[in-house]
C-alpha positions as CSV (number, residue, x, y, z in Angstrom):
1,M,-23.3,4.2,-0.5
2,T,-20.0,4.6,1.0
3,F,-17.3,1.9,0.0
4,S,-16.3,-0.5,2.8
5,P,-13.2,-2.6,2.4
6,F,-14.6,-4.6,5.3
7,N,-17.5,-5.8,2.9
8,T,-15.4,-7.7,0.3
9,P,-14.5,-11.2,0.0
10,Y,-11.4,-10.9,2.1
11,F,-13.3,-10.3,5.3
12,R,-16.8,-12.2,4.2
13,T,-14.7,-15.1,4.3
14,A,-14.9,-17.8,6.7
15,T,-12.8,-17.4,10.2
16,L,-9.8,-20.2,9.5
17,K,-7.1,-19.2,7.1
18,S,-8.3,-22.4,5.6
19,S,-10.6,-21.1,3.8
20,F,-8.3,-19.3,1.9
21,I,-6.3,-22.8,0.9
22,T,-7.0,-24.0,-3.0
23,P,-5.4,-27.2,-4.3
24,A,-2.5,-25.5,-6.1
25,A,-1.6,-24.1,-2.6
26,A,-0.8,-27.7,-1.1
27,T,1.1,-28.6,-3.9
28,T,3.2,-25.4,-3.9
29,S,4.1,-25.0,-0.8
30,A,7.1,-26.5,-0.2
31,T,8.2,-23.5,-2.9
32,R,7.7,-21.4,-0.4
33,Y,10.9,-21.2,1.7
34,R,14.1,-19.2,0.8
35,S,16.0,-18.6,-2.2
36,L,19.7,-18.1,-0.6
37,R,20.7,-17.2,-4.0
38,F,17.9,-14.5,-4.2
39,I,18.1,-13.1,-0.8
40,T,22.7,-12.7,-1.7
41,I,21.9,-10.7,-4.9
42,M,19.2,-8.2,-3.0
43,A,21.6,-7.8,0.1
44,T,23.6,-5.0,-1.4
45,S,22.0,-1.7,-1.3
46,F,21.3,0.1,2.0
47,S,23.3,1.7,4.1
48,P,23.6,-0.5,7.6
49,T,23.9,3.2,9.1
50,A,21.0,4.5,7.7
51,T,19.0,1.2,8.3
52,A,20.0,1.0,12.0
53,E,18.7,5.1,12.6
54,K,15.7,4.1,10.7
55,A,15.0,1.0,13.2
56,T,15.3,3.6,16.2
57,T,13.1,5.8,14.8
58,F,10.6,3.1,14.1
59,K,11.1,1.6,17.4
60,S,10.4,5.0,18.8
61,L,6.9,5.3,17.2
62,H,5.0,2.2,19.0
63,R,6.0,4.1,22.4
64,N,4.3,7.8,21.6
65,I,0.8,6.2,22.7
66,A,2.9,5.5,26.0
67,G,3.6,9.9,26.5
68,G,0.1,10.6,25.4
69,G,1.0,11.4,21.6
70,K,-0.6,9.0,18.8
71,P,-0.3,5.8,18.1
72,L,1.7,4.4,15.2
73,L,-0.8,4.7,11.9
74,L,0.1,2.5,9.0
75,A,-1.5,2.3,5.7
76,N,0.0,-1.2,4.4
77,V,1.3,-0.3,0.6
78,Y,1.6,-3.2,-1.8
79,D,3.3,-1.3,-5.0
80,A,5.1,1.3,-5.9
81,T,2.2,3.6,-6.9
82,S,0.9,3.2,-3.7
83,A,3.5,3.4,-1.5
84,R,4.3,6.7,-3.1
85,V,0.5,7.8,-1.9
86,V,0.9,7.0,1.5
87,A,4.0,8.1,1.8
88,S,3.1,11.6,0.3
89,L,0.8,12.0,3.2
90,P,1.6,14.3,6.2
91,G,0.5,11.8,8.6
92,C,2.6,9.1,7.5
93,A,5.7,8.0,9.6
94,A,6.5,4.6,8.0
95,L,5.7,2.3,5.2
96,A,4.3,-1.2,5.9
97,T,3.5,-4.0,2.9
98,A,0.8,-6.3,3.4
99,S,1.5,-10.2,2.1
100,F,-2.4,-10.5,1.2
101,A,-2.0,-7.6,-1.3
102,L,1.3,-8.1,-2.5
103,A,0.0,-11.6,-3.3
104,Q,-3.0,-10.5,-4.9
105,S,-1.2,-7.8,-7.3
106,I,0.6,-10.9,-9.0
107,G,-2.8,-13.4,-9.1
108,K,-1.7,-15.3,-6.4
109,T,-3.5,-16.5,-2.7
110,D,-1.5,-15.3,0.1
111,E,-0.7,-18.8,1.1
112,T,1.4,-19.4,-2.2
113,L,3.4,-16.2,-2.0
114,T,7.0,-17.4,-2.1
115,L,9.6,-15.4,0.0
116,D,11.6,-14.2,-3.1
117,E,8.3,-13.0,-4.5
118,N,7.6,-11.0,-1.2
119,L,10.8,-9.8,-1.5
120,S,11.2,-8.8,-5.0
121,L,7.9,-7.4,-4.5
122,A,8.7,-5.0,-1.5
123,R,11.7,-3.7,-3.1
124,P,10.4,-0.8,-5.1
125,I,8.2,-0.4,-2.0
126,A,11.4,-0.1,-0.1
127,A,13.1,2.2,-3.3
128,V,10.1,4.8,-2.5
129,A,10.5,4.5,1.7
130,N,14.5,4.7,1.1
131,E,13.2,8.1,-1.2
132,F,11.1,9.6,1.7
133,N,13.3,8.8,4.4
134,L,11.0,6.4,6.1
135,P,11.4,3.2,8.3
136,L,9.8,0.1,6.0
137,T,8.3,-2.9,8.0
138,V,7.5,-6.3,5.9
139,D,4.6,-8.8,5.9
140,I,6.8,-11.9,6.2
141,Q,4.5,-13.9,7.0
142,D,5.3,-17.2,9.4
143,G,8.7,-16.6,8.5
144,Y,9.5,-18.7,6.0
145,A,11.2,-20.8,7.5
146,P,10.7,-24.8,7.7
147,R,10.2,-26.0,11.2
148,G,13.2,-26.1,13.3
149,D,15.5,-24.2,10.4
150,K,17.4,-21.0,12.7
151,Q,19.6,-20.4,10.0
152,A,16.8,-19.6,7.4
153,L,14.9,-17.0,9.6
154,V,18.4,-15.6,10.1
155,D,18.8,-15.8,6.1
156,V,15.4,-13.9,5.6
157,T,16.6,-11.4,8.3
158,A,19.6,-10.9,6.3
159,G,17.2,-10.5,2.8
160,L,15.0,-8.2,5.0
161,V,18.0,-6.2,6.4
162,K,20.3,-5.9,3.8
163,G,18.5,-6.3,0.7
164,L,15.3,-4.1,1.7
165,G,16.3,-1.8,4.3
166,A,13.6,-3.3,6.5
167,V,13.4,-2.3,10.2
168,G,10.3,-4.3,11.4
169,V,8.7,-7.3,10.8
170,N,4.9,-9.0,10.8
171,L,5.6,-12.4,12.1
172,E,2.7,-15.4,12.8
173,D,2.8,-17.9,14.3
174,S,1.0,-20.4,12.4
175,W,1.9,-22.3,9.5
176,H,0.7,-20.9,6.4
177,E,1.1,-24.3,4.6
178,T,-1.0,-26.1,7.0
179,C,-3.1,-23.4,9.1
180,E,-2.3,-25.0,12.2
181,M,-0.6,-22.9,15.4
182,M,3.1,-23.1,16.2
183,D,4.6,-25.0,19.2
184,E,5.0,-22.0,21.4
185,E,8.3,-22.4,22.9
186,Y,9.2,-22.0,18.7
187,A,7.1,-19.3,18.1
188,V,8.7,-17.3,21.2
189,E,12.7,-18.8,20.0
190,R,12.1,-17.0,16.4
191,I,11.6,-13.9,17.8
192,S,14.6,-14.1,19.4
193,I,16.6,-15.4,16.2
194,M,15.4,-12.5,14.2
195,L,16.0,-9.8,16.4
196,S,19.7,-11.5,17.2
197,A,20.3,-11.9,13.7
198,A,19.5,-8.1,12.9
199,A,21.5,-6.9,15.8
200,D,24.5,-9.0,14.2
201,L,23.9,-6.7,11.5
202,G,23.7,-3.6,13.5
203,V,20.0,-2.9,13.5
204,S,19.6,-3.3,17.4
205,D,16.0,-1.6,17.6
206,F,14.4,-3.8,14.8
207,V,11.3,-4.4,15.3
208,V,8.9,-7.5,15.7
209,N,5.3,-7.3,15.5
210,A,4.0,-10.5,16.5
211,R,1.2,-11.6,15.4
212,S,-0.8,-14.3,18.0
213,D,-3.5,-16.6,15.7
214,T,-4.7,-18.5,18.1
215,F,-7.9,-16.5,18.4
216,L,-8.0,-15.9,14.4
217,M,-8.0,-20.4,14.4
218,G,-10.8,-20.5,16.7
219,G,-9.5,-20.6,19.7
220,S,-10.1,-18.1,22.5
221,L,-9.1,-14.4,23.0
222,D,-7.1,-15.3,26.0
223,E,-5.0,-18.1,24.6
224,S,-4.3,-15.3,21.9
225,I,-3.5,-12.7,24.8
226,R,-1.4,-15.4,26.7
227,R,1.0,-16.1,24.2
228,G,0.9,-12.6,23.4
229,K,2.7,-11.8,26.4
230,K,5.4,-14.5,25.9
231,Y,6.1,-12.8,23.0
232,L,6.5,-9.6,24.5
233,E,8.8,-11.2,26.9
234,A,11.2,-12.6,24.1
235,G,11.7,-9.1,22.6
236,A,8.4,-8.4,20.2
237,E,7.6,-4.7,20.4
238,T,4.3,-4.9,19.5
239,V,1.6,-8.3,19.5
240,F,-0.9,-8.5,16.4
241,I,-4.4,-10.4,17.1
242,F,-5.9,-10.6,14.2
243,W,-9.5,-10.7,14.9
244,P,-11.9,-13.7,12.8
245,R,-12.9,-12.0,9.9
246,G,-16.5,-13.3,10.7
247,E,-16.6,-12.2,14.6
248,A,-17.5,-8.3,15.3
249,M,-14.6,-6.4,16.9
250,K,-16.4,-5.4,20.3
251,R,-15.1,-2.3,21.8
252,E,-15.1,-4.2,25.1
253,D,-12.6,-7.2,24.2
254,V,-10.4,-5.2,22.0
255,Q,-9.9,-3.1,24.9
256,R,-9.1,-5.5,27.2
257,V,-6.6,-7.0,25.0
258,I,-4.9,-3.5,24.8
259,D,-4.8,-3.0,28.8
260,E,-3.6,-6.7,29.0
261,L,-0.9,-6.2,27.0
262,D,0.0,-2.6,28.0
263,G,-1.2,-0.9,25.3
264,R,1.7,-2.6,23.0
265,V,-0.3,-3.8,20.4
266,N,-1.4,-3.2,16.7
267,I,-5.1,-3.2,15.9
268,S,-6.2,-4.3,12.5
269,C,-8.8,-1.2,11.9
270,R,-11.7,-2.3,9.9
271,L,-12.2,0.5,7.5
272,G,-15.8,2.4,6.3
273,Q,-17.5,-0.4,8.5
274,K,-20.7,1.3,10.3
275,G,-20.0,1.7,14.0
276,G,-16.3,0.4,14.0
277,L,-13.7,1.5,15.7
278,T,-11.7,4.3,14.1
279,T,-8.1,4.9,14.5
280,A,-9.1,8.0,16.6
281,D,-11.2,5.6,19.0
282,L,-8.1,3.0,18.8
283,A,-5.8,6.2,19.5
284,A,-8.2,7.2,22.5
285,M,-7.7,3.2,23.8
286,G,-4.1,2.9,24.2
287,A,-3.3,1.3,21.3
288,A,0.4,1.7,20.1
289,R,0.2,0.8,16.7
290,V,-2.8,0.5,14.2
291,S,-2.6,-1.2,10.7
292,V,-5.1,-2.0,7.6
293,G,-4.2,-4.9,6.0
294,P,-5.3,-5.2,2.1
295,Q,-7.8,-2.9,3.1
296,L,-6.1,-0.1,0.2
297,Y,-5.6,-2.5,-2.3
298,L,-8.8,-3.6,-2.1
299,A,-10.9,-0.2,-2.4
300,V,-8.0,0.5,-5.0
301,A,-9.5,-2.7,-6.9
302,E,-13.7,-1.6,-6.1
303,T,-12.6,2.1,-7.7
304,L,-10.9,0.4,-10.6
305,K,-14.3,-1.6,-11.5
306,K,-16.5,1.0,-10.9
307,A,-14.4,3.3,-13.3
308,A,-13.7,0.8,-16.4
309,G,-17.5,0.1,-15.6
310,A,-17.9,3.8,-16.9
311,V,-16.0,3.2,-19.8
312,F,-18.3,0.0,-21.1
313,A,-21.5,1.9,-20.1
314,V,-22.9,1.9,-23.9
């Protein structure tokens, strides 16, 4: 039987992200936010010119589909080894992190992964991206900025660009610590803030993949699409509508998302799901970008379990 990450507990959990929240997560949410000391220490390594050039390349990769080419395909990684394996593949044009996988790699939940930990875990991946001369985009969750703290978003952007050489982010519009949707006006404003902060650092083509979580949180798909249009108007390059984990990704619904957002979407491909949409399907349907979230991490964990099981099979 072929292993499918889609059949793991990550995908079998209930729709709401609150299903992942533990009492420990609730008590440590205040520590998720930025450490300016950490960002300052990190902000020393990457060439501004090289980062700006990679950002331009990365942005252009989102527009291949409009010219009849392939979408940007991202096999999300979580450490130096997975980054090196993925980067070495002929089809890899960029590296992307998945915060869920980063958190799991150090025994934490996605909700309790702090900014310091997220950036620290991404640093070896950034080194691999630099070695292979590939753009890097980072899953920055909800931005790690308390409500209304615009300077925090500027600081986080600086840590990403200067400390990691990152040229893009995955940015969610729901709060990790409460699993509530953000105020729409602020969700839109955050995109402009991060883009302006990156431009001030010389990276004018910084890419925001704006996640629209209303559908994930039990609301309507139409509402996620409506908010997504606002995010594109604010400067996001693509919109990522995360499908509820217990709900099938029907072709007609995915096609509607792609069509209504003019193809400027990130679709998460559910690997190994029988009858599910493949990367080839999503390319033919016109999606600009396809990612897989933590599914590589889950697949590796399953392979490790089987290999270790053979050791104990006495």
